[in-house]
MOPAC internal coordinates of N, CA, C and O (Angstrom, degrees):
PM7 1SCF
backbone

  N    0.0000 0     0.00 0     0.00 0    0    0    0
  C    1.4515 1     0.00 0     0.00 0    1    0    0
  C    1.5299 1   112.60 1     0.00 0    2    1    0
  O    1.2310 1   119.76 1   171.20 1    3    2    1
  N    1.3217 1   118.05 1    -8.80 1    3    2    1
  C    1.4638 1   121.25 1  -176.42 1    5    3    2
  C    1.5299 1   111.96 1   -54.43 1    6    5    3
  O    1.2310 1   120.02 1   128.39 1    7    6    5
  N    1.3190 1   117.56 1   -51.61 1    7    6    5
  C    1.4652 1   121.03 1  -175.30 1    9    7    6
  C    1.5215 1   110.97 1   -64.36 1   10    9    7
  O    1.2310 1   120.13 1   130.63 1   11   10    9
  N    1.3240 1   117.37 1   -49.37 1   11   10    9
  C    1.4642 1   119.21 1  -177.41 1   13   11   10
  C    1.5292 1   111.37 1   -68.43 1   14   13   11
  O    1.2310 1   119.69 1   148.96 1   15   14   13
  N    1.3212 1   118.20 1   -31.04 1   15   14   13
  C    1.4699 1   119.89 1   175.10 1   17   15   14
  C    1.5222 1   110.93 1   -65.78 1   18   17   15
  O    1.2310 1   119.97 1   136.36 1   19   18   17
  N    1.3174 1   117.66 1   -43.64 1   19   18   17
  C    1.4646 1   120.76 1   179.02 1   21   19   18
  C    1.5252 1   109.94 1   -61.57 1   22   21   19
  O    1.2310 1   120.40 1   132.95 1   23   22   21
  N    1.3310 1   116.84 1   -47.05 1   23   22   21
  C    1.4679 1   119.97 1  -179.59 1   25   23   22
  C    1.5279 1   111.22 1   -60.75 1   26   25   23
  O    1.2310 1   120.19 1   138.92 1   27   26   25
  N    1.3226 1   117.24 1   -41.08 1   27   26   25
  C    1.4654 1   121.08 1   177.58 1   29   27   26
  C    1.5256 1   110.83 1   -66.67 1   30   29   27
  O    1.2310 1   120.50 1   136.57 1   31   30   29
  N    1.3197 1   116.66 1   -43.43 1   31   30   29
  C    1.4661 1   120.89 1  -177.54 1   33   31   30
  C    1.5267 1   113.12 1   -63.52 1   34   33   31
  O    1.2310 1   120.01 1   150.53 1   35   34   33
  N    1.3336 1   117.58 1   -29.47 1   35   34   33
  C    1.4699 1   118.89 1   177.95 1   37   35   34
  C    1.5257 1   112.08 1   -88.32 1   38   37   35
  O    1.2310 1   120.26 1   179.79 1   39   38   37
  N    1.3408 1   117.10 1    -0.21 1   39   38   37
  C    1.4545 1   119.88 1   170.60 1   41   39   38
  C    1.5103 1   117.80 1   111.90 1   42   41   39
  O    1.2310 1   119.51 1  -176.12 1   43   42   41
  N    1.3289 1   118.54 1     3.88 1   43   42   41
  C    1.4627 1   119.07 1   176.29 1   45   43   42
  C    1.5210 1   109.08 1   -75.86 1   46   45   43
  O    1.2310 1   120.84 1   -45.03 1   47   46   45
  N    1.3226 1   116.00 1   134.97 1   47   46   45
  C    1.4637 1   121.44 1   178.80 1   49   47   46
  C    1.5278 1   107.97 1   -91.92 1   50   49   47
  O    1.2310 1   121.46 1   -87.72 1   51   50   49
  N    1.3182 1   114.81 1    92.28 1   51   50   49
  C    1.4635 1   121.74 1  -176.88 1   53   51   50
  C    1.5273 1   109.31 1  -124.01 1   54   53   51
  O    1.2310 1   120.21 1   -21.85 1   55   54   53
  N    1.3316 1   117.21 1   158.15 1   55   54   53
  C    1.4673 1   120.13 1   173.09 1   57   55   54
  C    1.5378 1   108.82 1   -78.22 1   58   57   55
  O    1.2310 1   121.12 1  -100.07 1   59   58   57
  N    1.3209 1   115.46 1    79.93 1   59   58   57
  C    1.4613 1   123.23 1  -168.49 1   61   59   58
  C    1.5251 1   113.72 1   -52.02 1   62   61   59
  O    1.2310 1   119.87 1   127.74 1   63   62   61
  N    1.3054 1   117.85 1   -52.26 1   63   62   61
  C    1.4679 1   120.40 1  -175.35 1   65   63   62
  C    1.5252 1   110.74 1   -69.46 1   66   65   63
  O    1.2310 1   120.32 1   135.27 1   67   66   65
  N    1.3263 1   117.00 1   -44.73 1   67   66   65
  C    1.4763 1   119.99 1  -179.43 1   69   67   66
  C    1.5195 1   110.53 1   -60.96 1   70   69   67
  O    1.2310 1   120.31 1   134.78 1   71   70   69
  N    1.3354 1   117.01 1   -45.22 1   71   70   69
  C    1.4633 1   119.39 1   179.80 1   73   71   70
  C    1.5227 1   111.32 1   -67.10 1   74   73   71
  O    1.2310 1   119.84 1   142.98 1   75   74   73
  N    1.3218 1   117.91 1   -37.02 1   75   74   73
  C    1.4672 1   120.40 1   179.93 1   77   75   74
  C    1.5241 1   111.32 1   -64.12 1   78   77   75
  O    1.2310 1   120.43 1   152.66 1   79   78   77
  N    1.3213 1   116.79 1   -27.34 1   79   78   77
  C    1.4593 1   121.04 1  -178.47 1   81   79   78
  C    1.5254 1   112.72 1   -94.96 1   82   81   79
  O    1.2310 1   120.22 1   179.40 1   83   82   81
  N    1.3189 1   117.18 1    -0.60 1   83   82   81
  C    1.4651 1   120.67 1  -178.87 1   85   83   82
  C    1.5262 1   110.23 1   -99.62 1   86   85   83
  O    1.2310 1   121.26 1    -9.11 1   87   86   85
  N    1.3134 1   115.19 1   170.89 1   87   86   85
  C    1.4656 1   119.51 1   171.19 1   89   87   86
  C    1.5239 1   107.69 1   -64.00 1   90   89   87
  O    1.2310 1   120.15 1   -43.19 1   91   90   89
  N    1.3076 1   117.32 1   136.81 1   91   90   89
  C    1.4638 1   120.61 1  -174.19 1   93   91   90
  C    1.5239 1   113.12 1   -61.17 1   94   93   91
  O    1.2310 1   119.83 1   151.56 1   95   94   93
  N    1.3185 1   117.94 1   -28.44 1   95   94   93
  C    1.4613 1   119.56 1   179.34 1   97   95   94
  C    1.5244 1   111.44 1   -60.24 1   98   97   95
  O    1.2310 1   120.06 1   149.72 1   99   98   97
  N    1.3303 1   117.50 1   -30.28 1   99   98   97
  C    1.4646 1   121.60 1  -179.92 1  101   99   98
  C    1.5247 1   110.09 1   -58.35 1  102  101   99
  O    1.2310 1   119.98 1   128.55 1  103  102  101
  N    1.3248 1   117.64 1   -51.45 1  103  102  101
  C    1.4653 1   118.35 1  -176.95 1  105  103  102
  C    1.5246 1   112.81 1   -83.63 1  106  105  103
  O    1.2310 1   119.73 1   156.49 1  107  106  105
  N    1.3129 1   118.13 1   -23.51 1  107  106  105
  C    1.4643 1   119.16 1   173.92 1  109  107  106
  C    1.5283 1   109.13 1   -63.20 1  110  109  107
  O    1.2310 1   120.22 1   138.11 1  111  110  109
  N    1.3330 1   117.18 1   -41.89 1  111  110  109
  C    1.4707 1   120.67 1   178.07 1  113  111  110
  C    1.5255 1   111.62 1   -66.25 1  114  113  111
  O    1.2310 1   119.82 1   148.29 1  115  114  113
  N    1.3234 1   117.95 1   -31.71 1  115  114  113
  C    1.4708 1   120.95 1   177.92 1  117  115  114
  C    1.5266 1   111.65 1   -70.14 1  118  117  115
  O    1.2310 1   120.29 1   142.84 1  119  118  117
  N    1.3166 1   117.04 1   -37.16 1  119  118  117
  C    1.4625 1   121.38 1  -173.53 1  121  119  118
  C    1.5245 1   114.20 1   -90.30 1  122  121  119
  O    1.2310 1   120.25 1   148.67 1  123  122  121
  N    1.3100 1   117.13 1   -31.33 1  123  122  121
  C    1.4668 1   121.22 1  -169.38 1  125  123  122
  C    1.5269 1   111.07 1  -113.20 1  126  125  123
  O    1.2310 1   119.93 1   -53.57 1  127  126  125
  N    1.3350 1   117.74 1   126.43 1  127  126  125
  C    1.4631 1   119.66 1  -178.77 1  129  127  126
  C    1.5283 1   113.53 1   -69.80 1  130  129  127
  O    1.2310 1   120.25 1   153.18 1  131  130  129
  N    1.3228 1   117.12 1   -26.82 1  131  130  129
  C    1.4662 1   121.02 1   178.99 1  133  131  130
  C    1.5233 1   107.94 1  -121.00 1  134  133  131
  O    1.2310 1   121.01 1   -57.63 1  135  134  133
  N    1.3294 1   115.67 1   122.37 1  135  134  133
  C    1.4605 1   121.76 1  -179.10 1  137  135  134
  C    1.5224 1   108.16 1  -124.41 1  138  137  135
  O    1.2310 1   120.89 1   -46.37 1  139  138  137
  N    1.3120 1   115.91 1   133.63 1  139  138  137
  C    1.4665 1   121.27 1   179.77 1  141  139  138
  C    1.5215 1   108.33 1  -119.86 1  142  141  139
  O    1.2310 1   120.85 1   -49.23 1  143  142  141
  N    1.3404 1   115.98 1   130.77 1  143  142  141
  C    1.4629 1   121.80 1   179.64 1  145  143  142
  C    1.5264 1   110.12 1  -107.86 1  146  145  143
  O    1.2310 1   121.43 1   -40.54 1  147  146  145
  N    1.3207 1   114.87 1   139.46 1  147  146  145
  C    1.4595 1   122.01 1   176.97 1  149  147  146
  C    1.5227 1   107.15 1  -128.19 1  150  149  147
  O    1.2310 1   120.29 1   -72.61 1  151  150  149
  N    1.3167 1   117.05 1   107.39 1  151  150  149
  C    1.4596 1   121.27 1  -179.39 1  153  151  150
  C    1.5214 1   109.05 1  -113.76 1  154  153  151
  O    1.2310 1   121.06 1   -62.08 1  155  154  153
  N    1.3321 1   115.58 1   117.92 1  155  154  153
  C    1.4554 1   120.46 1  -179.85 1  157  155  154
  C    1.5214 1   113.43 1    67.03 1  158  157  155
  O    1.2310 1   120.17 1  -159.98 1  159  158  157
  N    1.3198 1   117.29 1    20.02 1  159  158  157
  C    1.4616 1   122.26 1  -177.97 1  161  159  158
  C    1.5286 1   109.63 1  -102.44 1  162  161  159
  O    1.2310 1   119.98 1   -28.55 1  163  162  161
  N    1.3191 1   117.65 1   151.45 1  163  162  161
  C    1.4651 1   119.85 1  -179.99 1  165  163  162
  C    1.5303 1   111.95 1   -68.17 1  166  165  163
  O    1.2310 1   121.14 1   -28.20 1  167  166  165
  N    1.3075 1   115.43 1   151.80 1  167  166  165
  C    1.4565 1   121.71 1  -179.65 1  169  167  166
  C    1.5309 1   111.62 1   -60.54 1  170  169  167
  O    1.2310 1   120.12 1   153.98 1  171  170  169
  N    1.3049 1   117.37 1   -26.02 1  171  170  169
  C    1.4669 1   120.96 1   177.73 1  173  171  170
  C    1.5318 1   111.44 1   -60.50 1  174  173  171
  O    1.2310 1   120.01 1   147.98 1  175  174  173
  N    1.3375 1   117.60 1   -32.02 1  175  174  173
  C    1.4737 1   120.32 1   177.05 1  177  175  174
  C    1.5266 1   110.90 1   -68.62 1  178  177  175
  O    1.2310 1   120.51 1   140.80 1  179  178  177
  N    1.3189 1   116.63 1   -39.20 1  179  178  177
  C    1.4658 1   120.43 1   176.31 1  181  179  178
  C    1.5272 1   108.95 1   -64.11 1  182  181  179
  O    1.2310 1   120.53 1   135.46 1  183  182  181
  N    1.3084 1   116.59 1   -44.54 1  183  182  181
  C    1.4635 1   121.91 1   178.53 1  185  183  182
  C    1.5333 1   110.70 1   -56.99 1  186  185  183
  O    1.2310 1   120.05 1   132.18 1  187  186  185
  N    1.3180 1   117.50 1   -47.82 1  187  186  185
  C    1.4667 1   121.73 1  -179.72 1  189  187  186
  C    1.5281 1   110.82 1   -62.15 1  190  189  187
  O    1.2310 1   120.36 1   138.07 1  191  190  189
  N    1.3301 1   116.91 1   -41.93 1  191  190  189
  C    1.4695 1   121.18 1   178.41 1  193  191  190
  C    1.5262 1   110.88 1   -61.12 1  194  193  191
  O    1.2310 1   120.35 1   133.72 1  195  194  193
  N    1.3197 1   116.93 1   -46.28 1  195  194  193
  C    1.4633 1   121.12 1  -178.62 1  197  195  194
  C    1.5254 1   111.42 1   -63.73 1  198  197  195
  O    1.2310 1   120.31 1   135.13 1  199  198  197
  N    1.3131 1   117.02 1   -44.87 1  199  198  197
  C    1.4661 1   119.86 1  -179.87 1  201  199  198
  C    1.5238 1   110.96 1   -64.27 1  202  201  199
  O    1.2310 1   120.34 1   143.20 1  203  202  201
  N    1.3354 1   116.96 1   -36.80 1  203  202  201
  C    1.4666 1   120.79 1   178.42 1  205  203  202
  C    1.5294 1   111.55 1   -71.72 1  206  205  203
  O    1.2310 1   120.13 1   152.89 1  207  206  205
  N    1.3357 1   117.35 1   -27.11 1  207  206  205
  C    1.4658 1   121.83 1  -178.19 1  209  207  206
  C    1.5184 1   112.94 1   -83.30 1  210  209  207
  O    1.2310 1   120.00 1   165.21 1  211  210  209
  N    1.3059 1   117.60 1   -14.79 1  211  210  209
  C    1.4570 1   120.82 1   172.85 1  213  211  210
  C    1.5147 1   115.29 1    96.23 1  214  213  211
  O    1.2310 1   122.22 1   -10.35 1  215  214  213
  N    1.3296 1   113.35 1   169.65 1  215  214  213
  C    1.4600 1   121.17 1  -179.84 1  217  215  214
  C    1.5219 1   110.42 1   -58.32 1  218  217  215
  O    1.2310 1   120.96 1   -32.64 1  219  218  217
  N    1.3182 1   115.77 1   147.36 1  219  218  217
  C    1.4521 1   120.57 1   177.81 1  221  219  218
  C    1.5095 1   111.76 1   155.13 1  222  221  219
  O    1.2310 1   121.95 1     7.71 1  223  222  221
  N    1.3257 1   113.87 1  -172.29 1  223  222  221
  C    1.4618 1   122.23 1   178.03 1  225  223  222
  C    1.5230 1   107.49 1  -113.70 1  226  225  223
  O    1.2310 1   120.92 1   -48.29 1  227  226  225
  N    1.3120 1   115.84 1   131.71 1  227  226  225
  C    1.4562 1   122.87 1  -176.92 1  229  227  226
  C    1.5269 1   109.24 1  -122.86 1  230  229  227
  O    1.2310 1   120.89 1   -28.79 1  231  230  229
  N    1.3243 1   115.90 1   151.21 1  231  230  229
  C    1.4582 1   121.45 1   167.14 1  233  231  230
  C    1.5148 1   107.41 1   -95.05 1  234  233  231
  O    1.2310 1   120.61 1   -36.38 1  235  234  233
  N    1.3255 1   116.45 1   143.62 1  235  234  233
  C    1.4587 1   120.16 1   174.69 1  237  235  234
  C    1.5263 1   108.64 1  -133.32 1  238  237  235
  O    1.2310 1   121.43 1   -53.88 1  239  238  237
  N    1.3237 1   114.87 1   126.12 1  239  238  237
  C    1.4532 1   121.35 1   174.21 1  241  239  238
  C    1.5147 1   108.82 1  -103.45 1  242  241  239
  O    1.2310 1   120.99 1   -41.17 1  243  242  241
  N    1.3098 1   115.71 1   138.83 1  243  242  241
  C    1.4622 1   121.65 1  -175.64 1  245  243  242
  C    1.5262 1   109.98 1  -121.91 1  246  245  243
  O    1.2310 1   120.80 1     5.33 1  247  246  245
  N    1.3280 1   116.07 1  -174.67 1  247  246  245
  C    1.4644 1   120.64 1   178.90 1  249  247  246
  C    1.5251 1   111.47 1   -48.69 1  250  249  247
  O    1.2310 1   120.38 1   131.37 1  251  250  249
  N    1.3260 1   116.87 1   -48.63 1  251  250  249
  C    1.4685 1   120.41 1  -179.34 1  253  251  250
  C    1.5284 1   111.83 1  -150.74 1  254  253  251
  O    1.2310 1   120.86 1  -139.20 1  255  254  253
  N    1.3262 1   115.96 1    40.80 1  255  254  253
  C    1.4602 1   121.36 1  -178.33 1  257  255  254
  C    1.5271 1   107.79 1  -159.31 1  258  257  255
  O    1.2310 1   120.72 1   -16.27 1  259  258  257
  N    1.3254 1   116.23 1   163.73 1  259  258  257
  C    1.4616 1   121.97 1   178.37 1  261  259  258
  C    1.5182 1   108.22 1  -141.63 1  262  261  259
  O    1.2310 1   120.65 1   -31.46 1  263  262  261
  N    1.3141 1   116.36 1   148.54 1  263  262  261
  C    1.4545 1   119.79 1   177.41 1  265  263  262
  C    1.5130 1   111.03 1  -158.98 1  266  265  263
  O    1.2310 1   121.75 1     2.77 1  267  266  265
  N    1.3139 1   114.25 1  -177.23 1  267  266  265
  C    1.4553 1   122.05 1   172.55 1  269  267  266
  C    1.5212 1   108.05 1  -103.89 1  270  269  267
  O    1.2310 1   120.99 1   -29.26 1  271  270  269
  N    1.3114 1   115.71 1   150.74 1  271  270  269
  C    1.4579 1   122.23 1   167.60 1  273  271  270
  C    1.5181 1   106.22 1  -119.91 1  274  273  271
  O    1.2310 1   120.31 1   -49.36 1  275  274  273
  N    1.3154 1   117.02 1   130.64 1  275  274  273
  C    1.4562 1   120.17 1   175.45 1  277  275  274
  C    1.5202 1   107.95 1  -111.57 1  278  277  275
  O    1.2310 1   121.35 1   -43.40 1  279  278  277
  N    1.3131 1   115.01 1   136.60 1  279  278  277
  C    1.4580 1   121.22 1   177.88 1  281  279  278
  C    1.5220 1   106.59 1  -123.16 1  282  281  279
  O    1.2310 1   120.91 1   -58.22 1  283  282  281
  N    1.3282 1   115.87 1   121.78 1  283  282  281
  C    1.4639 1   120.98 1   179.62 1  285  283  282
  C    1.5218 1   109.10 1  -150.19 1  286  285  283
  O    1.2310 1   121.42 1   -57.80 1  287  286  285
  N    1.3152 1   114.90 1   122.20 1  287  286  285
  C    1.4660 1   121.50 1   176.06 1  289  287  286
  C    1.5258 1   112.41 1    53.20 1  290  289  287
  O    1.2310 1   121.11 1  -138.79 1  291  290  289
  N    1.3263 1   115.48 1    41.21 1  291  290  289
  C    1.4567 1   120.78 1   176.87 1  293  291  290
  C    1.5171 1   115.46 1    81.44 1  294  293  291
  O    1.2310 1   119.97 1  -178.80 1  295  294  293
  N    1.3307 1   117.66 1     1.20 1  295  294  293
  C    1.4669 1   120.79 1   177.92 1  297  295  294
  C    1.5237 1   109.33 1  -106.58 1  298  297  295
  O    1.2310 1   120.69 1   -45.01 1  299  298  297
  N    1.3308 1   116.29 1   134.99 1  299  298  297
  C    1.4636 1   122.33 1   179.17 1  301  299  298
  C    1.5199 1   108.55 1  -115.29 1  302  301  299
  O    1.2310 1   120.98 1   -48.79 1  303  302  301
  N    1.3424 1   115.72 1   131.21 1  303  302  301
  C    1.4655 1   121.80 1   178.18 1  305  303  302
  C    1.5238 1   109.02 1  -123.24 1  306  305  303
  O    1.2310 1   120.85 1   -35.16 1  307  306  305
  N    1.3210 1   115.98 1   144.84 1  307  306  305
  C    1.4581 1   123.82 1   176.13 1  309  307  306
  C    1.5264 1   107.06 1  -104.86 1  310  309  307
  O    1.2310 1   120.55 1   -63.58 1  311  310  309
  N    1.3346 1   116.56 1   116.42 1  311  310  309
  C    1.4628 1   122.65 1  -177.89 1  313  311  310
  C    1.5227 1   107.43 1  -112.49 1  314  313  311
  O    1.2310 1   120.80 1   -58.43 1  315  314  313
  N    1.3358 1   116.08 1   121.57 1  315  314  313
  C    1.4612 1   119.57 1  -174.13 1  317  315  314
  C    1.5196 1   110.10 1  -160.09 1  318  317  315
  O    1.2310 1   121.18 1   -14.60 1  319  318  317
  N    1.3252 1   115.35 1   165.40 1  319  318  317
  C    1.4611 1   121.46 1   172.83 1  321  319  318
  C    1.5245 1   106.33 1   -82.55 1  322  321  319
  O    1.2310 1   120.97 1   -77.59 1  323  322  321
  N    1.3122 1   115.74 1   102.41 1  323  322  321
  C    1.4667 1   122.08 1  -172.09 1  325  323  322
  C    1.5224 1   111.26 1   -66.56 1  326  325  323
  O    1.2310 1   120.74 1   -55.06 1  327  326  325
  N    1.3275 1   116.18 1   124.94 1  327  326  325
  C    1.4594 1   119.08 1   174.97 1  329  327  326
  C    1.5248 1   111.74 1  -111.37 1  330  329  327
  O    1.2310 1   119.77 1   179.29 1  331  330  329
  N    1.3198 1   118.04 1    -0.71 1  331  330  329
  C    1.4658 1   120.06 1   173.01 1  333  331  330
  C    1.5242 1   109.46 1   -74.87 1  334  333  331
  O    1.2310 1   120.71 1   138.06 1  335  334  333
  N    1.3091 1   116.24 1   -41.94 1  335  334  333
  C    1.4599 1   122.38 1   174.10 1  337  335  334
  C    1.5119 1   106.89 1  -111.89 1  338  337  335
  O    1.2310 1   120.01 1   -95.35 1  339  338  337
  N    1.3213 1   117.59 1    84.65 1  339  338  337
  C    1.4630 1   123.28 1  -169.82 1  341  339  338
  C    1.5168 1   113.43 1   -53.12 1  342  341  339
  O    1.2310 1   119.85 1   154.86 1  343  342  341
  N    1.3264 1   117.90 1   -25.14 1  343  342  341
  C    1.4632 1   120.12 1  -178.90 1  345  343  342
  C    1.5294 1   112.53 1   -89.44 1  346  345  343
  O    1.2310 1   119.87 1   179.89 1  347  346  345
  N    1.3353 1   117.86 1    -0.11 1  347  346  345
  C    1.4624 1   121.80 1  -177.44 1  349  347  346
  C    1.5180 1   112.06 1   -78.07 1  350  349  347
  O    1.2310 1   119.98 1   138.94 1  351  350  349
  N    1.3183 1   117.65 1   -41.06 1  351  350  349
  C    1.4624 1   121.24 1  -175.30 1  353  351  350
  C    1.5172 1   110.27 1    83.19 1  354  353  351
  O    1.2310 1   120.33 1    38.47 1  355  354  353
  N    1.3218 1   116.98 1  -141.53 1  355  354  353
  C    1.4597 1   121.34 1  -179.97 1  357  355  354
  C    1.5201 1   108.94 1   -77.70 1  358  357  355
  O    1.2310 1   121.55 1   -43.56 1  359  358  357
  N    1.3273 1   114.64 1   136.44 1  359  358  357
  C    1.4570 1   119.92 1  -175.90 1  361  359  358
  C    1.5225 1   110.38 1  -136.68 1  362  361  359
  O    1.2310 1   120.77 1   -35.53 1  363  362  361
  N    1.3177 1   116.13 1   144.47 1  363  362  361
  C    1.4559 1   123.36 1   170.85 1  365  363  362
  C    1.5170 1   106.27 1  -113.87 1  366  365  363
  O    1.2310 1   120.99 1   -59.72 1  367  366  365
  N    1.3340 1   115.72 1   120.28 1  367  366  365
  C    1.4593 1   118.55 1  -175.62 1  369  367  366
  C    1.5237 1   110.98 1  -141.97 1  370  369  367
  O    1.2310 1   121.23 1   -14.27 1  371  370  369
  N    1.3155 1   115.26 1   165.73 1  371  370  369
  C    1.4551 1   120.48 1   175.61 1  373  371  370
  C    1.5252 1   108.69 1   -62.86 1  374  373  371
  O    1.2310 1   120.72 1   -26.14 1  375  374  373
  N    1.3350 1   116.24 1   153.86 1  375  374  373
  C    1.4643 1   118.83 1  -175.74 1  377  375  374
  C    1.5216 1   112.66 1   -72.85 1  378  377  375
  O    1.2310 1   120.09 1   150.46 1  379  378  377
  N    1.3202 1   117.44 1   -29.54 1  379  378  377
  C    1.4598 1   120.44 1   178.39 1  381  379  378
  C    1.5222 1   108.32 1   -92.81 1  382  381  379
  O    1.2310 1   120.28 1   -49.44 1  383  382  381
  N    1.3044 1   117.07 1   130.56 1  383  382  381
  C    1.4580 1   120.57 1  -179.80 1  385  383  382
  C    1.5103 1   110.25 1   150.96 1  386  385  383
  O    1.2310 1   121.05 1    15.26 1  387  386  385
  N    1.3056 1   115.59 1  -164.74 1  387  386  385
  C    1.4596 1   121.99 1  -179.27 1  389  387  386
  C    1.5204 1   108.70 1   -87.59 1  390  389  387
  O    1.2310 1   120.89 1   -96.71 1  391  390  389
  N    1.3324 1   115.90 1    83.29 1  391  390  389
  C    1.4607 1   120.26 1  -179.36 1  393  391  390
  C    1.5296 1   109.95 1  -151.92 1  394  393  391
  O    1.2310 1   120.16 1   -14.82 1  395  394  393
  N    1.3311 1   117.30 1   165.18 1  395  394  393
  C    1.4677 1   120.35 1  -177.61 1  397  395  394
  C    1.5294 1   113.88 1   -61.55 1  398  397  395
  O    1.2310 1   119.56 1   148.64 1  399  398  397
  N    1.3252 1   118.44 1   -31.36 1  399  398  397
  C    1.4663 1   120.41 1   178.99 1  401  399  398
  C    1.5237 1   110.57 1   -63.83 1  402  401  399
  O    1.2310 1   120.57 1   132.46 1  403  402  401
  N    1.3037 1   116.51 1   -47.54 1  403  402  401
  C    1.4654 1   120.70 1  -179.32 1  405  403  402
  C    1.5273 1   111.67 1   -68.18 1  406  405  403
  O    1.2310 1   120.30 1   146.52 1  407  406  405
  N    1.3324 1   117.03 1   -33.48 1  407  406  405
  C    1.4604 1   120.94 1  -175.61 1  409  407  406
  C    1.5296 1   114.10 1   -85.50 1  410  409  407
  O    1.2310 1   119.86 1   163.85 1  411  410  409
  N    1.3199 1   117.87 1   -16.15 1  411  410  409
  C    1.4601 1   121.11 1  -175.79 1  413  411  410
  C    1.5267 1   111.49 1   -71.94 1  414  413  411
  O    1.2310 1   120.85 1   -34.49 1  415  414  413
  N    1.3247 1   115.98 1   145.51 1  415  414  413
  C    1.4669 1   120.81 1   175.76 1  417  415  414
  C    1.5251 1   110.88 1   -95.01 1  418  417  415
  O    1.2310 1   120.21 1   164.21 1  419  418  417
  N    1.3329 1   117.20 1   -15.79 1  419  418  417
  C    1.4610 1   121.87 1  -179.96 1  421  419  418
  C    1.5201 1   108.43 1  -126.64 1  422  421  419
  O    1.2310 1   121.15 1   -49.71 1  423  422  421
  N    1.3292 1   115.40 1   130.29 1  423  422  421
  C    1.4629 1   120.62 1   178.84 1  425  423  422
  C    1.5260 1   108.10 1  -137.39 1  426  425  423
  O    1.2310 1   120.78 1   -48.44 1  427  426  425
  N    1.3141 1   116.11 1   131.56 1  427  426  425
  C    1.4606 1   121.15 1   175.07 1  429  427  426
  C    1.5262 1   106.74 1  -123.91 1  430  429  427
  O    1.2310 1   120.86 1   -50.38 1  431  430  429
  N    1.3375 1   115.95 1   129.62 1  431  430  429
  C    1.4600 1   121.58 1  -170.67 1  433  431  430
  C    1.5233 1   110.17 1  -126.38 1  434  433  431
  O    1.2310 1   120.77 1   -45.31 1  435  434  433
  N    1.3309 1   116.13 1   134.69 1  435  434  433
  C    1.4597 1   121.60 1   174.90 1  437  435  434
  C    1.5184 1   109.82 1  -140.45 1  438  437  435
  O    1.2310 1   120.72 1   -40.97 1  439  438  437
  N    1.3247 1   116.23 1   139.03 1  439  438  437
  C    1.4667 1   121.16 1  -179.19 1  441  439  438
  C    1.5238 1   110.02 1   -85.66 1  442  441  439
  O    1.2310 1   121.18 1   -50.25 1  443  442  441
  N    1.3243 1   115.35 1   129.75 1  443  442  441
  C    1.4581 1   121.65 1   178.90 1  445  443  442
  C    1.5291 1   110.99 1   -82.75 1  446  445  443
  O    1.2310 1   121.47 1   -15.92 1  447  446  445
  N    1.3273 1   114.80 1   164.08 1  447  446  445
  C    1.4618 1   124.39 1   172.42 1  449  447  446
  C    1.5256 1   114.19 1    69.97 1  450  449  447
  O    1.2310 1   121.28 1  -140.37 1  451  450  449
  N    1.3439 1   115.16 1    39.63 1  451  450  449
  C    1.4608 1   118.98 1   168.24 1  453  451  450
  C    1.5288 1   107.22 1   -65.26 1  454  453  451
  O    1.2310 1   120.30 1   -13.35 1  455  454  453
  N    1.3128 1   117.02 1   166.65 1  455  454  453
  C    1.4663 1   120.10 1   179.59 1  457  455  454
  C    1.5296 1   110.84 1   -57.96 1  458  457  455
  O    1.2310 1   120.30 1   136.22 1  459  458  457
  N    1.3370 1   117.02 1   -43.78 1  459  458  457
  C    1.4698 1   121.05 1   179.75 1  461  459  458
  C    1.5298 1   111.05 1   -61.65 1  462  461  459
  O    1.2310 1   120.54 1   137.84 1  463  462  461
  N    1.3155 1   116.57 1   -42.16 1  463  462  461
  C    1.4628 1   120.41 1  -179.48 1  465  463  462
  C    1.5262 1   111.09 1   -64.61 1  466  465  463
  O    1.2310 1   120.38 1   138.07 1  467  466  465
  N    1.3161 1   116.88 1   -41.93 1  467  466  465
  C    1.4643 1   120.90 1  -179.81 1  469  467  466
  C    1.5292 1   110.54 1   -65.32 1  470  469  467
  O    1.2310 1   120.12 1   139.20 1  471  470  469
  N    1.3315 1   117.38 1   -40.80 1  471  470  469
  C    1.4662 1   120.46 1   178.23 1  473  471  470
  C    1.5302 1   109.87 1   -62.35 1  474  473  471
  O    1.2310 1   119.91 1   134.62 1  475  474  473
  N    1.3272 1   117.77 1   -45.38 1  475  474  473
  C    1.4695 1   120.90 1   178.20 1  477  475  474
  C    1.5235 1   110.79 1   -61.16 1  478  477  475
  O    1.2310 1   120.61 1   139.51 1  479  478  477
  N    1.3088 1   116.44 1   -40.49 1  479  478  477
  C    1.4651 1   122.09 1   179.90 1  481  479  478
  C    1.5280 1   110.26 1   -62.98 1  482  481  479
  O    1.2310 1   120.52 1   129.66 1  483  482  481
  N    1.3286 1   116.60 1   -50.34 1  483  482  481
  C    1.4620 1   120.88 1  -175.64 1  485  483  482
  C    1.5242 1   113.25 1   -71.03 1  486  485  483
  O    1.2310 1   120.36 1   152.53 1  487  486  485
  N    1.3333 1   116.91 1   -27.47 1  487  486  485
  C    1.4652 1   120.11 1  -179.82 1  489  487  486
  C    1.5263 1   112.61 1   -96.64 1  490  489  487
  O    1.2310 1   120.18 1   178.94 1  491  490  489
  N    1.3255 1   117.26 1    -1.06 1  491  490  489
  C    1.4596 1   121.05 1   175.43 1  493  491  490
  C    1.5104 1   115.32 1    75.04 1  494  493  491
  O    1.2310 1   120.16 1  -155.92 1  495  494  493
  N    1.3277 1   117.30 1    24.08 1  495  494  493
  C    1.4645 1   120.48 1   178.23 1  497  495  494
  C    1.5281 1   109.03 1   -70.48 1  498  497  495
  O    1.2310 1   120.98 1   -46.70 1  499  498  497
  N    1.3234 1   115.72 1   133.30 1  499  498  497
  C    1.4649 1   120.88 1  -178.92 1  501  499  498
  C    1.5268 1   110.58 1   -86.95 1  502  501  499
  O    1.2310 1   121.21 1   -38.44 1  503  502  501
  N    1.3122 1   115.29 1   141.56 1  503  502  501
  C    1.4598 1   122.12 1   171.53 1  505  503  502
  C    1.5217 1   107.72 1   -89.02 1  506  505  503
  O    1.2310 1   120.74 1   -31.15 1  507  506  505
  N    1.3121 1   116.20 1   148.85 1  507  506  505
  C    1.4744 1   120.72 1  -179.67 1  509  507  506
  C    1.5048 1   111.11 1   -94.51 1  510  509  507
  O    1.2310 1   120.10 1   180.00 1  511  510  509

C-alpha cells in the first residue's frame, strides 16, 4: 500500500485499495504514458534506460513488489517499503545491492508527472 498511499496523500484521485491489490503494471500503465518492460534483463539495462530518460520520479513494478525510482544528476535511488529488513520501513537505497529491485526478474518502469498526469492532478480528475 506504500505507493498508492503516497499517490493519494499528494492528491491524486486513484482507486487506492484496488490498485494496491493489483499487479503494479496495471496502475503504472494508467498513470504513465510511456511504460518500459524488462523481463529477464540485467539491471544495467534498466539503469541505462533511466539515465537516458532523464531526471524525475518513476514507478517500478517488480515480480512481487513496487517502488519509486528517483533519478537526479545521474544518481538513481530505489525508494520502497523494505520487506527484506522488516523492521526498516521505507528505505531509499542504491539500485544495486541486496534489494527487491536487484533480485527481481521482471521490472516495469514508467515516469511520473507527464503533462497529462499533472493536469489531471491539478484539476482533480479521478482515475478509474
